[in-house]
C-alpha positions in Angstrom: 9.5 -4.6 -12.7 10.4 -1.1 -11.4 8.9 2.1 -10.2 9.6 5.2 -12.3 10.3 8.5 -10.7 9.3 11.4 -13.0 10.2 15.0 -12.5 7.9 17.7 -13.9 10.0 20.9 -14.8 8.3 23.6 -16.6 5.5 21.4 -17.7 7.7 18.7 -19.1 8.2 15.2 -17.4 11.7 13.9 -17.1 12.6 10.4 -16.0 14.7 10.9 -12.8 15.2 7.2 -11.8 13.9 3.6 -12.2 13.7 1.7 -8.8 13.7 -2.1 -9.3 10.7 -3.9 -7.5 10.1 -7.7 -6.9 6.8 -7.2 -8.9 4.9 -4.8 -10.9 3.5 -1.8 -8.9 -0.3 -1.3 -9.4 -0.9 1.9 -7.3 1.2 4.7 -5.7 0.1 6.7 -2.6 2.1 9.8 -1.4 1.7 11.4 2.1 0.6 14.8 2.6 4.1 15.9 3.4 5.6 14.4 0.4 8.2 12.3 2.4 6.7 8.8 2.2 5.4 6.8 -0.8 3.7 3.4 -0.8 3.1 1.0 -3.7 1.2 -2.3 -3.9 2.1 -5.1 -6.1 -0.4 -7.8 -7.2 1.4 -10.5 -5.4 0.5 -9.2 -1.9 3.3 -6.8 -1.4 3.6 -3.3 -0.2 6.8 -1.3 -1.0 7.8 1.7 1.2 9.8 4.7 -0.3 11.4 7.6 1.5 11.3 10.8 -0.5 13.8 13.6 0.4 13.7 16.3 -2.1 14.1 14.7 -5.5 15.5 11.7 -4.0 13.4 8.6 -3.7 14.7 5.3 -2.1 13.1 2.0 -1.5 13.1 1.5 2.2 11.7 -2.2 2.4 9.1 -4.3 0.8 6.6 -6.3 2.9 4.5 -9.3 2.5 1.1 -8.1 3.4 -0.8 -10.8 1.9 -0.3 -13.8 -0.6 -0.4 -13.9 -4.5 -4.2 -14.9 -4.1 -4.8 -11.8 -2.1 -4.3 -9.7 -5.5 -3.5 -6.4 -3.8 -4.6 -3.7 -6.4 -4.7 -0.3 -4.7 -3.4 1.8 -2.0 -4.3 5.2 -0.6 -3.2 7.2 2.5 -5.8 8.9 4.7 -5.7 12.6 4.9 -4.4 12.5 8.4 -1.5 10.4 7.2 -2.0 7.7 9.9 -3.4 4.8 7.9 -2.8 3.0 4.5 -6.0 1.6 2.9 -5.2 -1.4 0.7 -7.5 -3.3 -1.3 -7.2 -7.2 -1.4 -9.4 -8.1 -4.4 -8.7 -11.8 -4.2 -10.0 -11.7 -0.6 -12.9 -9.2 -1.2 -11.2 -7.2 1.8 -9.9 -3.8 2.6 -6.7 -3.7 4.8 -6.3 -0.7 7.0 -2.8 -0.5 8.1 -1.0 1.9 10.5 1.7 4.1 9.0 4.6 4.7 11.4 8.1 3.1 11.8 7.0 1.0 14.8 4.2 -0.7 13.3 5.1 -0.7 9.6 6.7 -4.1 10.0 3.6 -5.5 11.5 1.2 -4.6 8.7 0.6 -8.1 7.7 -0.7 -9.0 11.2 -2.9 -5.9 11.5 -4.4 -6.7 8.0 -5.1 -10.2 9.1 -6.7 -9.0 12.6 -8.9 -6.5 10.6 -10.1 -9.2 8.1 -11.0 -11.5 11.0 -13.0 -8.7 12.6 -14.9 -7.9 9.3 -15.7 -11.5 8.9 -17.1 -11.8 12.4 -19.0 -8.8 11.7 -20.3 -10.1 8.4 -21.3 -13.4 10.1 -23.2 -11.6 12.8 -25.1 -9.8 10.3 -25.7 -12.3 7.5 -29.2 -13.2 8.8 -30.4 -9.7 8.3 -29.7 -9.9 4.6 -31.6 -12.9 3.7 
């Protein structure tokens, strides 16, 4: 599996590079500055890419879930502070901080957010029935 980097010149797409990945990327998000890209792979992985001009490099791939998590989409918030990741297998949304200090701790943040959401749901479940 790989991520294809495409250049659009004069309205024509041109393949610039193929970057190997552990699994097939399902979604790509790029920050507003155009310097960071994120992809999610179905197996619970998030890949981080640095963008400098036309050069795109894979920085790291993080396990933010498990294969049962079924990560399927990623977006970056307009303020570039958070990545939102869907975990279809868990019916959950991960809210992950984006910065060099906390990027490696994304799995922990996702699990904490999931636990908070589960507590909120349990507290309100009686209101639904």
